[in-house]
C-alpha positions, 0 to 999 in steps of 0.5 A: 369051181376052179381046178387048181393045178398041182405038181409033186417032186421027189428027192432021193437021200442016198449019200447017208453019211453020218458025219458029212453035210449033204446037198441035193438038187432038183429043178422045178420042171414045170412052167409058171410059178408054184408055191411049196405047200407041203413036204414030208420026209420018210427014211429008209433007216432010222435016223436017231439023233439027240441034243448034241448029235443031230441032222437038220434037214432043210428045203431052200430056194438059194440061201433062204430055208422054206421049210425044215425038220431036225432029229434033235430031241428038245425043239425038234422031231427027234428020231426019224423012224424008218419007213414013217412020214414026217411033215416038214414045218414051214417057216413063217420067214420063208415068205416068197421063197416058197415060190419056184418058177420053171428052172429054179433050183429046189436045195435039199441041205442036210447039215449035221452036228457033232458026229451027225445022223446018217439020213437015207430015204426020200423027200416029197414036195408038193407044189400048187400052182399060182401063176400059169 
């Protein structure tokens, strides 16, 4: 039986401004290579969106999005209810961008459409070690 190493990172979403794009950054602190396995968002206040006024939250490496969630009603998650966990969708196009090495920057990008949606809370990221 093999033991798989895992690590977890959390990013606090603290800006919460409805009409301003937000950027949050955290560096991978562990040696080796790590593949993003799961990502969740829990908001501390309900982030209500619709088809014209919404937020798209993406986890990126460089300019490539690895996972994303949107508060859009059609083709999205809809409202993010305070205190509820929502899983991010892993993007098929992410490929190698899901892999982070020591010092690589994990970028949380929150783009807002129209007057936007305030998004406050926490993002939790789970990684599996692929190279030690």
